[in-house]
C-alpha positions as CSV (number, residue, x, y, z in Angstrom):
1,M,79.3,154.5,79.1
2,K,77.4,156.3,76.5
3,N,77.8,159.4,78.4
4,E,81.4,159.0,79.0
5,K,82.0,158.2,75.2
6,F,79.8,161.4,74.4
7,A,82.0,163.5,76.8
8,T,85.2,162.2,75.4
9,A,83.8,163.1,71.7
10,L,83.0,166.6,72.8
11,L,86.3,167.1,74.4
12,L,88.2,165.9,71.4
13,L,86.4,168.4,69.2
14,V,87.4,171.2,71.6
15,L,91.0,170.2,71.8
16,V,91.5,169.6,68.0
17,P,90.5,172.6,65.9
18,L,88.6,172.1,62.8
19,V,91.3,173.9,61.0
20,S,95.0,173.2,61.9
21,L,98.2,174.7,61.3
22,S,99.1,173.4,57.5
23,Q,102.3,171.8,56.4
24,P,101.8,172.0,52.8
25,L,104.2,170.2,50.5
26,K,106.7,172.1,48.8
27,H,106.2,173.0,45.1
28,V,109.2,172.0,42.8
29,R,110.1,171.8,39.2
30,P,109.8,167.9,38.1
31,E,113.6,167.8,37.3
32,Q,114.3,168.3,41.1
33,V,112.8,165.2,41.9
34,G,114.0,163.3,38.9
35,M,111.2,163.5,36.8
36,D,111.1,165.1,32.8
37,S,108.8,168.1,32.7
38,H,108.5,167.6,28.9
39,K,107.4,164.3,29.3
40,L,104.8,165.0,31.8
41,L,103.2,167.5,29.2
42,K,101.8,164.4,27.8
43,A,99.5,164.0,30.6
44,D,98.1,167.6,29.7
45,S,97.4,166.5,26.2
46,I,95.6,163.2,27.4
47,I,93.4,165.1,29.9
48,E,92.6,167.9,27.5
49,D,91.5,165.5,24.8
50,A,89.2,164.0,27.4
51,I,87.8,167.1,27.9
52,S,87.2,168.0,24.2
53,R,85.6,164.6,23.8
54,G,83.2,165.5,26.6
55,D,84.3,162.9,28.9
56,I,84.9,165.2,31.7
57,P,84.2,169.0,32.3
58,G,87.6,169.5,33.8
59,A,90.2,168.0,36.0
60,V,93.0,168.6,38.5
61,L,96.2,166.6,38.5
62,A,98.6,166.4,41.3
63,V,102.0,164.5,41.1
64,V,103.9,163.9,44.3
65,R,107.5,162.7,44.6
66,H,109.9,162.5,47.3
67,D,107.6,164.6,49.5
68,K,107.2,167.3,47.0
69,I,104.6,168.4,44.6
70,A,106.4,168.0,41.2
71,Y,103.3,169.0,39.1
72,L,99.9,170.7,40.0
73,K,97.5,171.9,37.3
74,A,94.0,172.5,36.5
75,Y,92.2,171.9,33.2
76,G,89.0,172.8,31.7
77,N,85.9,173.9,33.8
78,K,84.5,172.7,37.4
79,Q,80.9,173.8,36.1
80,V,79.4,173.9,32.5
81,W,75.8,173.9,33.7
82,P,73.7,176.0,34.4
83,E,76.8,178.5,34.1
84,V,80.4,177.9,33.3
85,R,82.9,178.3,36.1
86,P,86.7,177.5,35.2
87,M,88.6,174.7,37.2
88,T,91.3,176.0,39.7
89,T,93.9,173.8,41.4
90,N,92.2,174.4,45.0
91,T,88.9,173.2,43.7
92,I,87.3,170.7,46.3
93,F,85.8,167.4,45.0
94,D,83.3,164.9,46.1
95,M,85.8,162.1,46.6
96,A,83.1,159.3,46.3
97,S,84.5,156.0,46.9
98,C,87.9,157.3,47.7
99,S,86.4,157.9,51.0
100,K,86.5,154.4,51.9
101,A,90.5,154.4,51.4
102,M,91.2,158.0,52.8
103,S,89.1,158.0,55.8
104,T,87.0,154.7,56.7
105,A,90.2,152.2,56.1
106,L,92.7,154.5,57.7
107,S,90.2,155.2,60.7
108,A,89.7,151.4,61.0
109,L,93.5,150.5,61.1
110,I,94.2,153.2,63.6
111,L,91.6,151.6,66.0
112,C,93.0,148.2,65.2
113,E,96.6,149.1,66.2
114,E,95.0,150.6,69.4
115,G,93.4,147.3,70.3
116,K,90.0,148.5,69.9
117,F,89.2,145.4,67.7
118,R,91.5,142.9,65.7
119,M,90.9,142.1,62.0
120,L,89.8,138.3,62.9
121,D,86.9,139.7,65.2
122,A,83.4,138.8,64.0
123,V,81.4,141.6,62.8
124,D,78.4,140.6,64.8
125,R,80.5,141.2,67.9
126,Y,80.2,144.9,67.1
127,V,76.8,144.9,65.1
128,P,74.3,142.9,67.0
129,G,72.0,140.8,65.0
130,F,74.5,140.9,61.8
131,E,73.7,137.6,60.1
132,N,76.8,135.4,59.0
133,W,77.0,133.2,56.0
134,K,74.8,130.1,56.1
135,D,75.0,127.2,53.6
136,T,72.0,125.1,52.5
137,S,72.5,122.5,55.2
138,G,72.4,125.3,57.8
139,E,76.1,125.4,58.6
140,T,77.4,128.9,59.2
141,T,80.8,130.7,58.6
142,T,81.6,134.0,60.3
143,I,81.9,137.3,58.5
144,R,84.9,139.0,60.2
145,I,86.2,142.5,60.0
146,H,89.0,141.7,57.6
147,H,86.4,140.4,55.1
148,L,84.7,143.8,55.2
149,L,88.0,145.7,54.4
150,T,89.0,143.3,51.5
151,H,85.5,143.1,50.0
152,T,85.3,139.3,50.5
153,S,82.5,139.2,53.0
154,G,79.7,138.2,50.5
155,L,77.7,141.4,51.2
156,P,75.7,142.7,47.9
157,A,77.3,145.6,46.2
158,Y,74.7,148.0,47.0
159,Y,70.9,148.9,47.8
160,S,69.1,151.8,46.6
161,P,67.2,153.7,49.3
162,A,63.8,155.0,48.6
163,A,64.0,158.5,47.0
164,D,61.8,160.2,49.8
165,A,63.6,158.6,52.6
166,S,65.3,160.6,55.4
167,P,68.7,160.0,56.9
168,N,68.4,156.9,59.2
169,P,71.8,155.2,59.7
170,D,70.2,152.6,62.1
171,A,67.8,151.7,59.4
172,A,70.6,151.3,57.0
173,I,72.6,149.1,59.2
174,E,69.6,147.0,60.0
175,H,68.9,146.3,56.4
176,I,72.4,145.6,55.5
177,S,72.5,143.0,58.5
178,H,69.9,140.7,57.0
179,M,70.5,141.0,53.3
180,K,71.2,137.9,51.4
181,R,74.9,137.0,51.2
182,A,76.2,136.0,47.7
183,F,79.0,133.5,48.9
184,E,80.9,132.1,51.7
185,P,83.2,134.7,53.3
186,G,86.7,134.6,51.9
187,T,85.9,132.6,49.1
188,G,85.0,135.3,46.6
189,F,85.2,139.1,45.8
190,R,82.6,141.5,45.2
191,Y,83.2,145.1,45.6
192,S,80.6,146.4,48.0
193,C,79.8,149.7,49.5
194,L,77.9,147.8,52.3
195,N,81.2,146.6,53.7
196,F,82.2,150.1,54.4
197,I,78.9,151.2,55.9
198,T,79.3,148.3,58.1
199,L,82.8,149.3,59.1
200,Q,81.6,152.8,59.9
201,R,79.3,151.3,62.4
202,I,82.3,149.4,64.0
203,I,84.5,152.4,64.0
204,E,81.7,154.6,65.7
205,K,81.0,152.0,68.3
206,T,84.4,151.5,69.3
207,S,85.6,155.0,69.1
208,G,82.8,156.8,70.7
209,M,82.6,159.4,67.9
210,S,81.2,159.7,64.5
211,L,83.4,158.8,61.6
212,R,83.5,162.4,60.7
213,Q,84.8,163.3,64.2
214,F,87.4,160.5,64.3
215,S,88.8,161.0,60.8
216,R,88.9,164.8,61.4
217,S,90.6,164.6,64.8
218,R,93.0,161.9,64.1
219,I,93.9,162.0,60.5
220,F,92.8,165.2,58.6
221,A,93.1,168.0,61.4
222,P,97.0,166.6,62.5
223,L,98.1,166.6,59.1
224,G,96.8,170.1,58.3
225,M,94.3,168.9,55.6
226,N,92.1,172.0,56.0
227,H,89.9,171.4,52.9
228,T,88.8,167.7,53.7
229,D,85.8,167.1,55.5
230,Y,82.3,165.2,55.4
231,I,79.3,167.6,54.8
232,P,76.2,166.6,56.7
233,C,72.8,167.2,55.0
234,A,69.0,166.4,55.3
235,P,65.9,167.1,53.5
236,D,63.3,169.8,54.8
237,A,59.6,169.3,55.1
238,R,59.2,169.7,51.2
239,G,61.9,167.2,50.5
240,V,64.4,169.7,49.5
241,W,68.0,168.9,50.6
242,H,70.0,171.2,52.4
243,N,73.5,171.2,54.3
244,T,72.9,170.8,58.1
245,D,76.5,171.8,59.0
246,Q,79.4,173.7,57.4
247,P,82.6,172.0,56.5
248,C,86.0,172.9,58.1
249,W,87.2,175.3,55.4
250,V,84.5,177.8,56.1
251,S,86.7,180.0,58.4
252,L,89.2,180.1,55.5
253,M,86.9,181.6,52.9
254,P,87.1,185.3,52.1
255,Q,84.5,187.3,53.8
256,G,81.1,187.1,52.2
257,E,82.3,184.3,49.8
258,D,80.2,181.0,49.9
259,W,82.2,177.9,51.0
260,R,80.6,176.0,47.9
261,S,82.1,178.4,45.6
262,I,85.3,176.2,45.5
263,V,83.4,172.8,45.3
264,A,83.1,171.0,42.1
265,P,79.4,170.1,41.5
266,T,78.1,166.8,40.5
267,T,74.8,165.8,38.7
268,R,71.9,167.9,37.6
269,Q,69.1,168.1,40.4
270,T,66.3,170.3,39.1
271,A,65.8,172.2,36.0
272,D,68.2,174.9,37.1
273,S,70.4,173.2,40.0
274,V,73.2,170.7,40.4
275,L,74.4,168.8,43.5
276,C,77.2,171.0,45.2
277,G,78.5,170.4,48.5
278,M,76.4,167.4,49.1
279,V,77.5,163.9,48.4
280,H,76.4,162.3,45.0
281,D,76.1,158.7,46.4
282,P,72.4,158.1,47.3
283,L,73.1,155.7,50.1
284,A,75.7,158.1,51.7
285,R,73.3,161.2,51.2
286,I,69.9,159.7,51.8
287,M,70.5,157.1,54.5
288,N,73.6,158.4,56.2
289,G,73.0,162.0,55.8
290,G,76.3,162.8,54.3
291,I,78.6,161.0,56.7
292,S,79.0,157.6,55.5
293,G,81.8,154.7,55.3
294,N,81.3,154.2,51.6
295,A,81.4,158.1,50.4
296,G,80.7,161.4,51.6
297,L,84.3,162.9,52.1
298,F,85.2,166.2,50.0
299,S,88.8,167.1,49.5
300,S,91.4,168.9,47.4
301,A,94.4,167.9,45.4
302,E,97.0,169.5,47.8
303,D,95.2,168.0,50.9
304,I,95.3,164.5,49.2
305,A,99.0,165.1,48.4
306,I,99.7,165.5,52.2
307,L,98.0,162.3,52.8
308,C,100.0,160.4,50.3
309,A,103.2,162.1,51.5
310,M,102.2,160.7,55.1
311,L,101.5,157.0,53.7
312,Q,104.9,157.2,51.8
313,N,106.7,158.0,55.0
314,D,105.3,155.1,56.7
315,G,102.6,156.7,58.8
316,T,104.3,160.3,59.6
317,W,104.4,163.8,58.3
318,H,106.3,166.7,59.6
319,G,106.8,165.2,63.1
320,K,103.3,164.1,63.4
321,R,102.6,160.3,63.5
322,I,99.3,159.3,62.3
323,M,99.9,155.6,62.3
324,S,102.5,153.2,63.1
325,Q,104.9,152.2,60.5
326,Q,103.5,148.6,60.4
327,T,100.0,149.9,59.8
328,A,101.0,152.2,57.1
329,R,102.6,149.2,55.3
330,L,99.6,147.0,55.8
331,L,97.6,149.4,53.6
332,R,99.6,148.4,50.7
333,T,99.9,144.7,51.5
334,V,97.5,142.2,50.1
335,P,96.8,139.7,53.2
336,R,97.3,136.1,52.5
337,F,93.6,135.0,52.5
338,A,93.0,137.8,49.8
339,E,95.8,137.1,47.3
340,P,93.4,135.5,44.8
341,F,91.5,138.9,44.8
342,G,94.3,141.4,45.0
343,R,92.9,143.8,47.7
344,T,94.7,145.3,50.6
345,Y,92.9,146.5,53.8
346,G,90.9,149.3,52.3
347,W,93.0,149.8,49.0
348,D,93.6,148.1,45.7
349,N,96.6,146.5,44.7
350,Y,95.7,144.2,41.5
351,S,92.1,143.6,41.2
352,A,90.1,144.3,38.2
353,Y,89.3,147.7,39.6
354,A,93.1,148.7,39.9
355,S,93.5,149.6,36.1
356,C,94.2,153.2,37.3
357,N,97.6,152.1,38.1
358,G,98.4,151.9,34.6
359,D,101.1,149.7,33.1
360,L,104.5,151.2,34.1
361,F,104.4,151.6,37.9
362,S,105.9,149.0,40.1
363,P,104.0,145.8,41.2
364,Q,103.7,147.3,44.7
365,T,101.5,150.2,43.5
366,Y,98.1,150.7,45.2
367,C,95.2,152.8,44.5
368,H,91.5,153.8,44.9
369,T,88.8,155.5,42.6
370,G,85.5,157.2,43.2
371,F,82.3,157.0,40.9
372,T,82.3,160.8,40.6
373,G,85.7,160.7,38.6
374,T,88.3,160.7,41.4
375,G,91.6,158.6,41.8
376,I,94.6,158.1,43.7
377,V,97.5,155.9,42.7
378,I,100.6,155.7,45.0
379,D,103.8,153.6,44.1
380,P,105.9,153.0,47.3
381,E,108.9,151.6,45.2
382,L,109.3,154.7,42.8
383,D,107.9,157.1,45.7
384,C,105.4,158.7,43.4
385,S,101.7,159.3,43.8
386,V,99.4,160.4,41.1
387,I,96.1,162.4,42.1
388,L,93.7,162.8,39.3
389,L,90.4,164.6,40.3
390,T,87.5,165.0,37.9
391,N,83.7,165.4,38.3
392,S,82.8,163.3,35.3
393,V,79.2,162.9,36.4
394,H,78.6,166.6,35.9
395,P,76.3,167.7,34.7
396,D,74.9,164.4,33.8
397,E,76.2,160.9,34.7
398,G,77.8,159.2,31.6
399,G,81.3,160.4,31.3
400,S,83.9,157.6,31.8
401,T,87.5,158.1,33.5
402,V,88.6,154.4,33.4
403,R,90.9,154.6,30.4
404,L,91.9,158.1,31.3
405,R,93.1,157.3,34.6
406,S,95.4,154.6,33.1
407,V,96.8,156.7,30.5
408,V,97.5,159.6,32.8
409,S,99.3,157.1,35.1
410,N,101.5,155.9,32.2
411,A,102.4,159.5,31.2
412,V,103.4,160.2,34.8
413,A,105.3,157.0,35.2
414,A,107.1,157.3,32.0
415,S,108.3,161.0,33.0
416,I,110.5,159.5,35.9
417,I,114.0,159.6,34.7
418,K,115.9,159.1,38.1
419,K,115.0,157.1,41.4
């Protein structure tokens, strides 16, 4: 069985090229999709103010409406230390926890619609030894896949790996399997990276592919998202981290140009270096070697715009169906058991983490954000998506984008003058 799955994975990698023919979104003036370009300028001043305050070094903003890019602009710098490099609209960002929504959740739902598992399946069906909730009297309650996707499993938010550890996904999942659960599943909400690392194991076990292989072959390559990929890494004998594979956009780079030149760096690592092209999140980098259910995806604004258009078109883009209509709509629907908490399957509708939606978009709006300063907001009623990408953790952690995301969303929503 393992050999069959391995052979299938290799075959898919051969059949699905790492770089596909792209179907980019058409760029239009805001007025062509019912938006006021003068009102959109308010978003510029909001972002520029954040740069001048030192909240962020720079940003890229993309606004998608009616399957077109109505606004795409770069601001400030993508690097300010140890040298200054200007931000460009094609900059690739460490998407951090947006990886959960863009890759892990979509992969899980695709496998669900194919019958590989169901939302009510117990986690321990796929992760042997995974402990369920046990109360003080010894009674147990099963933790199910839908609890992982909605952050209602009771798993802790995170755990910090040893700084000198090497990638060991099996050790990570073993540790998560036995950590103390905070509450009975379905009775509370705790946003947890561990939920999505556990989901990664389920995706990989049921598909026979790594999360990187599955998401690339089933989502990103078919959509022509040629600047979206996980980037594996590991430490050498001296403990210095290096990339162990190259991302999919290497073949698109001008001859002699380093693929990292278009990546926004994150935090300072040594006296003269910053993380660039390796995921910022410690669990994703140290324990999972850059391919992780909670973080690790890198992407650009125009690639994410294609993904948003696919979701707004109920799972299809340019004749390529990525998921069923029912599955795409499930991503923006809070399941009944999770109504007190506001989380959909992998995205966020109205939990406390959904402030990036702002105040003016419709109640159906759903979103996700990332610790590095990334955010995606999608309003299915107004058919409008806001992609705000920053690297606020560069060169040192401390910059905040919580308020920035909200006010940018408000500026974009206020610019809509016609449905």
